[in-house]
Structure formats: C-alpha cells, structure tokens
N, C-alpha and C positions, 0 to 999 in steps of 0.2 A: 669522530664522535657519533654514536648511534643516534639516528633520528626516530627510532622506535617505529619504523614503518610496518604497516600491516597491508598485506595483499589479500583482497577479498574476492570471492566468486559467488555469484547469485544465479542459480538456474532452477528456481522453484516451479516455473511454469513455462512460458514460451519466450522469455527474453533472456538472452545470454549476456551476462554483465560481469565486468571486472573493474576493480578500483584499487587505488592505493591511498591510504591516509596516514598521517604522521601521528606522533605521540600526543599532540595537542588536539587531535580530532579534526584537523584541517585536511580536506580532500586534496590530494596532489593531482590525481587524474582519475576520471571516471568514464568508462566506455560501455556502450550498450549496442548489441547487435539485435535488431528487432526481427521478429518472425511474423509480423502482422500480414504482410503480403502472402506469405506461405499458407497461412490458415484462413485467410479471407474467403476463398472459394467454398469453404466448409461451414462458414458462419460461426466458427468456434475453434477452440484449440484441439488439435488431434494429438494425443499424448505420444504416439509412436513417432510422428513427424517432429514433434518438439524435441524429444530426447536425441533423435538421430542428428538433428541440426545443432544441438548443443555440442555433440561430440565433434562435429565438423568445425564449428565456429570457435570453440573454447581456446585451443592452443594459439591460433592466430590472434585472438583477441588479447590473450595474456601477453603475447610478444608485442602487440601494438601498444598496449597500456604501458609496458616497461619502456618501450622506445620513447613514447610521449612524455614519460616522467624522467627520462634520461637516467634510468636505473638498470641494473642487472639483477638477476634473481638473488645473488649473494648479498645484495643490499637490504633484502627483506628480513625483518626481525620476527615476524609471525605471519601465519596464514589463517584465513577464516573462510567459512563457507556456510551457506544456508542449509540447515538440516531438516527443515520443515516449518510449517505445513506446506503442502504443494503436491505436485504429481510425482509419484515414487520414481518413475523412470527418469524424469528430469533432475530430481534432487540427487540421484545417484551419480550422475555425470559430474556435477560440480563438487559434491562431497568427496568423491573418490580422487578427483584431480587435485583438489586442495590438500588432501592428506598425503598424496604422493609427493607433491612439491615440498610440503613441510618435512616429511621424512627424509627426502633427499637432501634438504638443506640442514637438517638437524634443528629445526625451529619448532616452537610450540604451535599447536593447532587449536582454533576456537570454533566450536560448533554453535551457530547463531540461529535463533528463532526468527523467521521472516517477519513475524508480527512485531518483535522487539525492534527490528530495524526500522519499520514504519513508525513505531511508537516514538523513537528517539530522533527521527529524521528532521523535525522542525528545529532541532538545536545543533545540527551539524555546523562545525566551524566556530562554536561558542564555548569551547572548553569541554572537559570530559566529565563534568558533574552537572547534568541537566537539573533545573530546579524542580521542586515538588509541584505537581500540577494535575489537572484532570484532562485526560486525553480522549478524543473521539477518533477511533481508527475505523475508517470507512473505505472499503475497497470492493472488488468484484467477488471476493470470497468471504469477507468478514465485515461485521458492523458491531462495534463494542465500545463501551465506555469504561475507561480504566483510571483508577487513582494511582498516580505514579508518585511514590514516596522517595525513590532513589533508584540507582542503577540495579536492576534485577530484583527490585522490591515493588511488585505490581499487584494491585488488587482489582479484579474485574468487578465492576459495579453491575453490569448487565450486557447482554449481547442479543443477537437476533435469534428468534425461535425457528426461523425458516430461511427465506432468501435474504441475502445481504443486499444492501442498497445498490451497490454497483451491479450486482447480478440482475436486480429488477430493472435498472436502467438498460442493461445490455439486452435482456430478453424482450422488453417492450420495444426497444429499437429494432430488434429483429422482426417483431410482429408488424411494425410499421413499414417494413421493407427498406430500412435505412442501411447504409454500408456498415460492415464490420470494422471495428467494434462499435456497437450501437450506442453505448453510453455517451461518448463525446458528441456523437451526431445528434442525440436527443437534446443535449445541452446547447448545441449550436443552433438548432431549430427553435429552441425555446426563447432565444434572444429576440426573435421577431414575432413571438406569440403572446397571447393574453393569458396570464396565469389564473384568471378568474372565469375563463370561458366554460370550463367543465368542472363538475364537482367530483373529486376523488376522495376516498376514505383516508382519514389520518389514523391508521391502525395503532392502537395502544398509546395514543397521545396522552390520554388521561388515566393510564393504568396504575399510576402511583408507584411504579418501579422504573428501572432503566433498561427494560427489555424492549426489543423491536420486533416487528413483523411486517413483511412487505409482500407476502404471497397474495393476500387479499387485494392489495393495490394492483398487482399484476393481473389478477383475474378481472378486476373492475375495468382495467384498460382493454382487456380482450372483449368484454361485453360491449363496451362503448364502440370499439372498432366494428363489431358485428352489426351494431345498430346503424353506424354511419354508412356502411357498405363501401364498395369500391367503384371507381377510383376516388381517393380523397384529395381534395384540392389542397394546394400548398398552404394557403392561409389557415385552413382547418387543421392541417397536420401540425403547423406551428403552434396553434392554440392547444392541441392535445398534448404536445410535448411540454409546453410551458405549464399547463395545469398539472400534468403528471409530476413534473419536476418540483413544482411548488409543494405538492403533498409530501414528497420525501423530505424536502428541505425543512418544512414546518416541523416535522417530527424530530429530525436530527438536531436542529437548533434548540428547540424547546427542551429536549431531554438533556442536552449538554448544559444548558443554562441552569436547569434544576440541579444537576449533579454538582456543578461548580458551587452553587449556593449551599447545598447540603454539606459538601466537604469543606467549606470555608476556604476554598482555594482563591488565589489571586492571579493565577496563570492558567490558561486553558490552551489546548493545542488540538489541531485537526490534522490528520495525516492519512496516507493511503491514496489510491488512485482517484477517488471521488473528491479529495481535498482540492483538486484543481478545478472543480466545478465553480464557475464564476458566481452563480446565484447563491450557492452555499457559502462561499467566502464573503460575499457582500452582506448577507443576512447575519452571519456569525460576527462580522466586524461591528455591525450596527448594535447587536445585542451586547457585545463586549464593551463597547463605548458607553452604552446606557448604564451598565452596572460597574463601570470602572475596573474592568478585568483586562489583563494583558492577554491578547490572543496571538498565538504563534502558529504559523503555517510553513510548511516546507517550500523551498523553491521548486519550480515546476519540474526540473530534472530529477528531483529527489522524491517526488510524489508518487510516480509510477514505479514499477519494479526496477531496482538498480542495485549495484554493488557498493556504492558509496555509503549507503545506510548500514550495510552489513559490516563494512570496514569500521565505521564509526561506532557501532555497537560493540565490536570486538575491542576497540581502543578504550571505550568507556569501562568495559568489564575488566580489562587488564589494569587500568588506572585505579579501579575500586578494589583491587587485590583479589579478584575472583580467579581461581586457578584455571589454567588451560584445560581443554577437553581431552579425553582419552582418544587415542587412535582407534580404539575398539568401539567407539560410539557409533551408533547407527542413525540412519535417517528415520524420520517419522512423518509420514504424509498427513497425520492428524495431530501433530504436535500442538499442545496447548501453551498459551502464554503464561498462565499461572494456575 
C-alpha cells in the first residue's frame, strides 16, 4: 500500500537539504548539508560557491536520505523542490534535479515557494490541514505578517520596506566583528547583556499598519559603534547586542499581537530562521499567554532552511487537491508568497 511519500529538495541559498515526508505530513527523514564553513571567510554567501557545492552535495545527500529512510527511489510517490525565492543559480540545481527524478520515475512534481515552507513549518507532523492563524515569517531575507486561512490561501498583512530582521541581525553582527553568521552570535551575546543599556529606534512601531523597517536601526547601530570606538570591551559588546535585539523583538512582537487581535485569530505562529531567537520566543510566549492565544513555533531543525518544510508543504497541497506543477515551470528568484 502506498504511503504517499514525497521526496523534497531545498537549495534556495547555501544549505543543501533533502527530506522525505509521508501522506500524513510526518517527516520520515530530513538531511541538511551546511555550507557555513565554506562561506564564513567571505562574511556572507557567495552565489557561485553555493551553486557549485549544491551540485556536488545533492546526489550523495539524496542517496543518504533514502538509505536512512530505508527506501529506494521507486518508493517515492511525488517529488518537490523549492522554486523561489532565493539565489537563481542555487534554485536551478534543486529544481532541475527534482524534475529529473520525477520524470524518470513518472511521478508528479510540486514546485514549492520557500516562504510557504517556512509559513507551514510550525505545523509539521500535525496533519495536512494547518489551522487558520496569523503568522510572522521572519528570516534573513523576509519579514512579513500573513493571515493564513488555509493551504495556499494566504493574505499578506504587511512586510518589510527595506531590510529583513534577520538581515539586520547579520549585518550588525558583521559590524561588531562577530563570526559568520552574525545573527545567532548577536543573540548569544545578548544573553549576557543589558537590553536597556542603549536606546535604539523602534521603527514603525506605531505606524498603524503591519509594515516593518529595520534599515534605520542598522544605521543607528553603526553610529553607536563609531561613538564607542575600538576596541569594545566584552561587557559593552554584550549590552549593545542585547539592546539592539530588544529593539527588533519589541517591534516584531507588538505587530504580531496587533495583527492577531485585528484578525480575530486564536492561533499565532512564528517561523523562519529568526524564530529560533530565544528572546523573541520568550516575549512572544508571554504575549500569547497574556491574551489567551495559542502560539506555534517550529522545532529548531525546521526553523532554518530545510527540506522537511518543503516536503510538508507539498503534502499539504496534494491533500488539499491542488494540482501538481508543470515540468515546464521555472524558478523565480523573486517569487511572491501571495
């Protein structure tokens, strides 16, 4: 009897990822080959290096995933891949490979939006019909509030006008001379710092809408560092990180809470790479408890880029009766969620 298995590939940026999920949305196996060490000397992702290493890593990772799940390719019922947004050269590797596998097997192919994967990731393993909710998707490339009414029924309430929150974290981490990627390092430093030590702007906190802006916050951090001079003592560095982080978290939590209230939602979710930020999680949980809202967060392994969320999105689409994608479909580095 068919298990409705979906093999998914994610290569939107610098992580090569492969996963298998069953028809219930349960992840059988999820594997990720990280390129952090490769890009670390450059302080950011180098597209040519990323795509080249996707090509090198993908076939062995598919084989490893199948071995770990005790499956062979013929057991797969559908194949999915991220089609965007992301780096064009990276997306092409995963998209082309997934289509070739699907064609060779005679199986349907699902083209999945990377942001839809993040959006649904807090509900992986809980069936194929995630509840209606308000979602905050916050990562290195995106910050947006979304009203989720059902699978593939998404209404964007607001997004960033410039830098994403994760991008601001990473760039300020780089300014501070912290190891790549800077965002997690800022968070780690912030745990030992005073969030009230320095005053940073809460851009668009009271704008009356659900849009975000973090470029001014990044500039404010630059001016502060110029004022402090070098070298910066560890205690002061920790305080800068904590204060900077608090400014971002204040805006994210406040706007999510307002969106939930306006939409009359009973469930809220936070996803994307920044969803593993401990301070954001703690503040969001406090706010949710205060208002009697159920807050959903992805497990750590599903918060950063992974193929489990792509497999899950494909399973949910198939369960909702949404047709498979055309093999003539193309990648789109600027693909919109809605």
